PLY file of the C-alpha trace (Angstrom):
ply
format ascii 1.0
element vertex 40
property float x
property float y
property float z
element edge 39
property int vertex1
property int vertex2
end_header
-26.60 42.17 48.61
-24.32 42.76 51.26
-21.37 41.17 49.17
-22.45 43.30 45.95
-21.93 46.36 48.58
-18.97 45.67 50.24
-17.20 45.20 46.43
-18.62 48.27 44.71
-17.30 49.58 48.96
-13.14 48.40 47.82
-13.94 49.52 44.75
-14.59 53.54 45.98
-12.04 53.15 48.17
-9.55 52.21 45.88
-11.19 55.51 43.62
-10.42 58.07 46.09
-6.93 57.15 45.78
-7.59 59.04 42.02
-9.23 62.13 41.64
-11.89 63.54 44.15
-14.61 65.00 41.39
-14.38 61.44 39.30
-14.16 59.87 43.21
-18.31 61.98 43.97
-19.25 61.15 40.64
-18.48 57.35 40.75
-20.11 57.31 44.05
-22.98 58.88 42.53
-23.62 56.51 40.05
-22.94 53.46 42.47
-25.42 55.03 44.52
-27.94 54.94 41.71
-27.04 51.37 40.63
-27.66 50.49 44.23
-31.07 51.35 44.59
-31.87 50.26 41.19
-31.02 47.11 42.31
-33.18 47.08 46.63
-35.92 47.96 43.84
-35.53 44.99 41.64
0 1
1 2
2 3
3 4
4 5
5 6
6 7
7 8
8 9
9 10
10 11
11 12
12 13
13 14
14 15
15 16
16 17
17 18
18 19
19 20
20 21
21 22
22 23
23 24
24 25
25 26
26 27
27 28
28 29
29 30
30 31
31 32
32 33
33 34
34 35
35 36
36 37
37 38
38 39
């Protein structure tokens, strides 16, 4: 689980170099995915 979070964070760091709006949307999506995984 922590490994997955780390991968997501690295991916988000890379995306932050891209468009900020895209980054915010992706961050929101990743948060939803993580929440869903924790609920499983």
